[in-house]
C-alpha positions as CSV (number, residue, x, y, z in Angstrom):
1,X,-92.8,-171.2,46.0
2,X,-91.4,-173.4,42.8
3,X,-87.6,-172.6,42.1
4,X,-87.2,-173.3,38.4
5,X,-83.5,-173.4,37.4
6,X,-82.9,-172.2,33.2
7,X,-80.1,-173.0,31.3
8,X,-77.9,-170.1,32.8
9,X,-77.8,-171.3,36.5
10,X,-78.1,-167.4,37.8
11,X,-81.0,-166.6,35.9
12,X,-84.0,-168.3,38.3
13,X,-87.7,-168.3,37.7
14,X,-89.8,-168.2,40.7
15,X,-93.2,-169.6,40.6
16,X,-95.8,-168.8,43.4
17,X,-98.0,-171.1,44.9
18,X,-101.5,-169.6,44.0
19,X,-104.6,-170.1,46.5
20,X,-107.5,-169.3,44.8
21,X,-111.3,-169.6,45.2
22,X,-114.6,-168.1,43.8
23,X,-113.4,-164.8,45.4
24,X,-110.4,-164.3,43.5
25,X,-106.7,-165.4,44.3
26,X,-103.9,-164.6,46.6
27,X,-100.1,-165.3,46.4
28,X,-96.6,-164.3,48.1
29,X,-95.0,-162.3,45.2
30,X,-91.9,-162.0,47.0
31,X,-90.2,-163.3,50.2
32,X,-86.5,-162.5,50.9
33,X,-85.8,-165.8,52.6
34,X,-86.9,-167.6,50.0
35,X,-85.1,-165.4,47.4
36,X,-81.9,-165.6,49.2
37,X,-82.2,-169.9,49.5
38,X,-82.6,-169.8,45.7
39,X,-79.6,-166.8,44.7
40,X,-77.5,-167.1,47.9
41,X,-77.8,-163.5,47.7
42,X,-78.8,-160.7,50.2
43,X,-80.1,-158.0,47.6
44,X,-81.7,-154.8,48.4
45,X,-84.3,-153.8,46.0
46,X,-84.2,-149.9,45.6
47,X,-86.6,-149.1,42.6
48,X,-89.7,-150.6,41.3
49,X,-90.7,-150.0,37.5
50,X,-94.0,-150.5,35.8
51,X,-94.4,-150.2,32.0
52,X,-97.4,-150.9,29.9
53,X,-96.8,-151.9,26.3
54,X,-98.7,-153.1,23.1
55,X,-98.5,-156.4,21.3
56,X,-95.0,-156.8,19.0
57,X,-93.6,-154.3,21.1
58,X,-89.6,-155.3,21.8
59,X,-88.0,-153.7,24.9
60,X,-84.2,-154.4,25.4
61,X,-81.8,-155.5,25.3
62,X,-80.9,-152.8,28.1
63,X,-78.3,-152.8,31.0
64,X,-76.2,-150.3,32.9
65,X,-72.5,-150.9,32.5
66,X,-72.1,-149.2,35.7
67,X,-74.7,-149.6,38.9
68,X,-75.3,-152.6,36.9
69,X,-78.7,-153.7,38.0
70,X,-80.4,-157.1,39.4
71,X,-84.1,-157.1,38.3
72,X,-86.9,-159.4,39.5
73,X,-89.3,-159.0,36.9
74,X,-93.2,-159.9,36.4
75,X,-96.2,-159.4,34.2
76,X,-99.4,-158.3,36.1
77,X,-101.5,-157.8,32.7
78,X,-100.7,-159.8,29.5
79,X,-98.0,-162.0,28.1
80,X,-94.4,-161.5,27.4
81,X,-91.4,-163.5,26.5
82,X,-89.0,-162.3,28.9
83,X,-85.1,-162.8,27.9
84,X,-81.5,-162.3,29.6
85,X,-78.1,-162.4,27.8
86,X,-75.0,-163.2,30.0
87,X,-72.6,-160.4,29.4
88,X,-70.0,-161.3,32.0
89,X,-66.5,-162.1,30.1
90,X,-65.6,-164.2,33.0
91,X,-68.8,-166.4,32.7
92,X,-69.0,-170.3,31.1
93,X,-72.2,-168.7,30.0
94,X,-71.0,-165.5,28.6
95,X,-73.1,-164.6,25.3
96,X,-75.9,-166.8,25.9
97,X,-79.3,-166.5,26.6
98,X,-82.3,-167.6,29.0
99,X,-85.9,-167.1,28.4
100,X,-89.4,-167.5,29.5
101,X,-92.9,-166.7,28.9
102,X,-94.0,-164.4,31.9
103,X,-97.8,-163.7,31.9
104,X,-100.8,-162.3,34.6
105,X,-102.0,-166.1,34.1
106,X,-98.6,-168.0,35.3
107,X,-97.5,-165.2,38.0
108,X,-94.3,-166.3,37.4
109,X,-91.2,-164.0,38.1
110,X,-87.5,-164.1,36.5
111,X,-84.2,-162.9,38.6
112,X,-82.1,-161.3,36.0
113,X,-78.8,-161.0,37.9
114,X,-76.4,-157.5,37.6
115,X,-73.9,-158.3,34.3
116,X,-77.0,-159.4,31.9
117,X,-78.6,-157.5,29.2
118,X,-82.7,-157.7,29.6
119,X,-85.5,-157.4,27.4
120,X,-88.7,-158.7,26.5
121,X,-91.5,-159.0,23.3
122,X,-95.2,-158.6,24.1
123,X,-97.2,-161.3,22.8
124,X,-100.5,-160.1,24.1
125,X,-102.5,-157.2,22.8
126,X,-101.0,-155.3,25.7
127,X,-98.9,-156.1,28.8
128,X,-98.2,-154.4,32.1
129,X,-94.6,-155.3,33.2
130,X,-93.0,-154.9,36.9
131,X,-89.4,-155.1,38.1
132,X,-87.7,-154.5,40.8
133,X,-84.0,-153.5,40.7
134,X,-81.0,-153.6,42.9
135,X,-79.6,-150.3,42.0
136,X,-81.4,-147.0,40.5
137,X,-81.8,-146.2,36.8
138,X,-78.4,-144.5,35.4
139,X,-78.9,-143.3,32.0
140,X,-75.5,-142.1,31.7
141,X,-74.6,-145.7,31.9
142,X,-77.2,-147.4,30.0
143,X,-76.1,-149.7,27.1
144,X,-78.1,-151.5,24.9
145,X,-77.2,-155.1,23.0
146,X,-78.8,-155.5,19.5
147,X,-82.4,-157.7,20.1
148,X,-81.5,-159.7,17.0
149,X,-77.4,-159.7,17.3
150,X,-76.8,-163.0,15.1
151,X,-74.0,-164.1,17.6
152,X,-76.3,-164.4,20.5
153,X,-79.2,-166.0,18.3
154,X,-82.2,-165.1,20.7
155,X,-85.1,-167.2,19.5
156,X,-87.9,-164.7,19.6
157,X,-91.3,-165.8,19.0
158,X,-92.0,-163.0,16.2
159,X,-95.0,-162.6,14.6
160,X,-94.5,-160.2,12.0
161,X,-91.4,-157.2,12.5
162,X,-91.0,-156.0,16.3
163,X,-92.2,-152.5,17.4
164,X,-88.6,-150.5,18.4
165,X,-87.5,-147.4,20.3
166,X,-84.9,-145.6,18.2
167,X,-82.4,-146.5,21.4
168,X,-83.4,-150.2,20.7
169,X,-82.9,-150.0,17.1
170,X,-79.6,-148.7,17.2
171,X,-78.3,-151.5,19.7
172,X,-74.6,-152.9,19.3
173,X,-73.6,-156.2,18.9
174,X,-72.0,-158.4,21.3
175,X,-68.6,-157.8,19.7
176,X,-69.2,-153.9,19.8
177,X,-71.2,-153.4,22.8
178,X,-69.4,-152.8,26.4
179,X,-69.5,-156.1,28.8
180,X,-68.6,-157.1,32.2
181,X,-65.3,-158.5,33.4
């Protein structure tokens, strides 16, 4: 497995070694020991989530202010541009973002630690997105950072106007939203 560091040291991309032949392919999608070696974290994933979205759907930027979730995310069909924003006030990368292309083809995964907002933009006609979380979904603690906050300045590879949920359209700016100590 290839470990790829991003501009935010705690956000890590995992690129598996894929074994393929005329029958198909095989790869190890998760290995606790390799995850620990890359992150120095002992995590317990408690929930798996799976979504399907259409082209230009932008989901995010979500986080839970309490019961903060770490997320190991990947795409099993299609392609997305995946983004994590550091919301930890004490971090030297507070307010900065890291992004990468995740696709069924590249089979990469991105680790989004607790204390980060997370979101993605669908680039293909459709995309199926899977992620493991380190804590359970708690809607009473959910927050949304504005996807287009000029302070954060995420460089989304948009082709036209994104399709947003009402919740995502009402996301707050970095200055107005709740952050982590």
